[in-house]
Each structure stands twice: as structure tokens, then as C-alpha cells.
One Martini backbone bead per residue (centre of mass of N, CA, C, O) as a GRO file, in nm:
protein
   73
    1MET     BB    1   5.972  -8.124   3.050
    2ASP     BB    2   5.917  -7.877   2.841
    3PHE     BB    3   5.817  -7.550   2.858
    4LYS     BB    4   5.699  -7.527   2.571
    5GLU     BB    5   5.502  -7.763   2.603
    6LEU     BB    6   5.344  -7.649   2.848
    7LYS     BB    7   5.234  -7.385   2.711
    8LYS     BB    8   5.035  -7.556   2.507
    9MET     BB    9   4.863  -7.628   2.737
   10SER     BB   10   4.605  -7.680   2.920
   11VAL     BB   11   4.471  -7.658   3.227
   12ALA     BB   12   4.375  -7.950   3.251
   13GLU     BB   13   4.642  -8.084   3.166
   14LEU     BB   14   4.814  -7.954   3.392
   15ASN     BB   15   4.663  -8.081   3.631
   16LYS     BB   16   4.719  -8.375   3.556
   17LEU     BB   17   5.029  -8.347   3.551
   18LEU     BB   18   5.062  -8.254   3.842
   19ALA     BB   19   4.952  -8.510   3.976
   20LYS     BB   20   5.161  -8.702   3.855
   21TYR     BB   21   5.422  -8.560   3.968
   22ARG     BB   22   5.345  -8.574   4.266
   23GLU     BB   23   5.330  -8.880   4.283
   24GLN     BB   24   5.623  -8.929   4.192
   25THR     BB   25   5.755  -8.776   4.425
   26ARG     BB   26   5.639  -8.947   4.652
   27GLU     BB   27   5.764  -9.215   4.563
   28MET     BB   28   6.058  -9.120   4.573
   29ARG     BB   29   6.072  -9.048   4.871
   30PHE     BB   30   6.010  -9.331   4.976
   31SER     BB   31   6.250  -9.477   4.833
   32ILE     BB   32   6.470  -9.309   4.970
   33ASN     BB   33   6.393  -9.373   5.270
   34ALA     BB   34   6.415  -9.700   5.201
   35LYS     BB   35   6.683  -9.741   5.026
   36GLN     BB   36   6.608  -9.804   4.707
   37GLN     BB   37   6.740  -9.534   4.629
   38LYS     BB   38   7.049  -9.387   4.531
   39ASN     BB   39   6.954  -9.154   4.337
   40ILE     BB   40   6.849  -8.841   4.455
   41ARG     BB   41   6.859  -8.653   4.185
   42GLU     BB   42   6.595  -8.748   4.030
   43ILE     BB   43   6.393  -8.533   4.167
   44ARG     BB   44   6.461  -8.255   4.041
   45PRO     BB   45   6.311  -8.250   3.760
   46VAL     BB   46   6.031  -8.290   3.884
   47LYS     BB   47   6.026  -8.030   4.057
   48LYS     BB   48   6.065  -7.836   3.818
   49THR     BB   49   5.810  -7.912   3.664
   50ILE     BB   50   5.616  -7.829   3.886
   51ALA     BB   51   5.701  -7.531   3.885
   52HIS     BB   52   5.619  -7.473   3.593
   53ILE     BB   53   5.320  -7.543   3.621
   54LEU     BB   54   5.253  -7.341   3.851
   55THR     BB   55   5.330  -7.092   3.691
   56LEU     BB   56   5.123  -7.121   3.464
   57LEU     BB   57   4.869  -7.129   3.646
   58ASN     BB   58   4.914  -6.852   3.782
   59ASN     BB   59   4.914  -6.684   3.522
   60GLU     BB   60   4.627  -6.760   3.442
   61ILE     BB   61   4.487  -6.642   3.691
   62LEU     BB   62   4.592  -6.351   3.653
   63ARG     BB   63   4.471  -6.307   3.375
   64GLU     BB   64   4.173  -6.347   3.457
   65THR     BB   65   4.160  -6.127   3.685
   66GLY     BB   66   4.247  -5.894   3.505
   67LYS     BB   67   3.999  -5.903   3.319
   68LYS     BB   68   3.784  -5.856   3.539
   69GLU     BB   69   3.891  -5.574   3.630
   70GLU     BB   70   3.854  -5.434   3.353
   71ILE     BB   71   3.547  -5.470   3.338
   72LYS     BB   72   3.471  -5.310   3.603
   73LYS     BB   73   3.584  -5.029   3.489
   0.00000   0.00000   0.00000
């Protein structure tokens, strides 16, 4: 999934997508360990997408806490 597409999604959608990709990663790891999957590089784009989602979620958390700190001042 493209980073631009991920930026347009809401936090709830990102959390659902994160759960989906984590489950996909888990299944891929099991299939690689069971020698069912020969191309182990297929897991890389999934892990990168997970990293993109986590980055967006962390930025959103920082943005919210930053706003709360500004209000307290």
C-alpha cells in the first residue's frame, strides 16, 4: 500500500489495517518456517507497510499530546 494512501486514512482504519498486516506477517513467518514458502523476500513489503502505519499512528499521538500541552500553557 502506498504511503500517500495511508496518510488519507483515519486512525481507526489504520488500526484495522495494522492488525490485518500483522496477521499476514505472522502467517508468512509460519509458512516460511514450515518450508511451504520458497520466496522469503515476500515478507519485506508487508513489514515496510507495518512500519509506515506505525509511523503515522505515532505522529498522530504526538500531534494530539502536543495540542494538549499547548492548551495547558
